[in-house]
Steps between C-alpha positions, in 0.01 A plus 500: 500500500603858438545733797168568670458848651389540861171658405159355581131560436260380770126502437257550785784663693289738705430261784527145628749259350576732207606778736727264694658369179562852372662610827705180519637556152572865576685407819716265290590785264245443224323792336131414513211622285165481677188437293143474624164670511525731802746785462510605864606155620762466228643842582536404867692183417708684239607752766610213725698346213667829414603546863711187446692673222341350188279620216130429544289618206123466537243419230126470553306249290206262504694186405219351291499808275746440216550866412552596865753221547688601184522861618611401850769262372626760252540746787691244707727397213575864423603557861724193501649546154818671632549203732478227235126444491282277715660193657219353712121490485300388803137434410359535849163674453206269548151465647272231641122460505315719747294205627602148599308205358498225237455564128119477493469763771745741340418780258639433150576870453693506827696189405584651162612825663750299705617295202542808284697690763726209592570380144449789260695734727824295509455412133479866394785624719730214401417549132589869531838450671612188311640663183760695694610194695532291185687775316753514782513120537408494869209556735309335780126476569355389833128415501336496842307174488321274747449138593136565409609471137580129525300352788124445553319794658158510666464872429661788309456328164592803292815555703605136460436510124704817468801358682494182293499712186784713635707186555449409136613847395818457705576163343428619147716809532784284628461256211483773238768742623745322727756479219467877451596582857163516676454336840148476640371354826183423695532613861222416745528733799324264738240662724627843598298739717362752250175684434410226250553206735319691775194515273490119459295313765708187440786670685300625800650244739846480343803529725777374267558803278786515253741782588522745214877504549507145360337628181748783469793262555390285205433801276851631568653161421304484176587860414871434549497191277574254780212273394514537121535123462139472622353726232145401408433340839298546817624582849331595826615746763491356850569149370786571261811709556771591249730245666245217497407566138863499389560175689219330307542681167668216311232252607220746418631560149575132433148399603338797324335575834348817646286560190127477431442195277314171480637225723614206289355154558732223383650540154 
């Protein structure tokens, strides 16, 4: 891979996990562009990032609006052009259904809102930043995923569908562009205390929360290229660490594990 600049774009960076990722990158010396829907929140996080001595441009966009995404990404790329372009994209922004129940009790429009946000958003942002990464011959994309994308769920059908689709996007991007210098990963953050998890009744009695620091640790390892061998694959904060993933990397690759696919039966 060509040299990858220490510049990042984090979506949904105004609060929650996105905010923590942005600040973690900034503390490690990365310039961080913050993209989301609420300017006031983004500006607050940007000020915190700048206090750490890095650039922190802000762009406001509804991430399902193609024109808005294009404009936001153009602004970010223009800001980072003197620094070699964009090195890292973290597709963090996401939503979940506002009610908890099985498919028949859910509103199709609500499920589609979740699917559109969680799939179209990363698709549009990645599509907008990809040409620059490919032209340079290097770039990394981290998609915030979930175990809901590959295991049975009794509720949140739209959310589960969206995360399964996102896993396919990760795998396809890896297959299509690995030889051109792209590295792309699925990172499940576990269950972190956020406004979103607080809105989900399934977590009302939870006591085993994933520390957000574990998410940031993995993002930094991915950003720095420490886990490039696992491009196209799934990892989970709170269960995996950079050290544990590296220890198992050869076995994971040899078995084509940590990907969403049909389990083989016999030959």
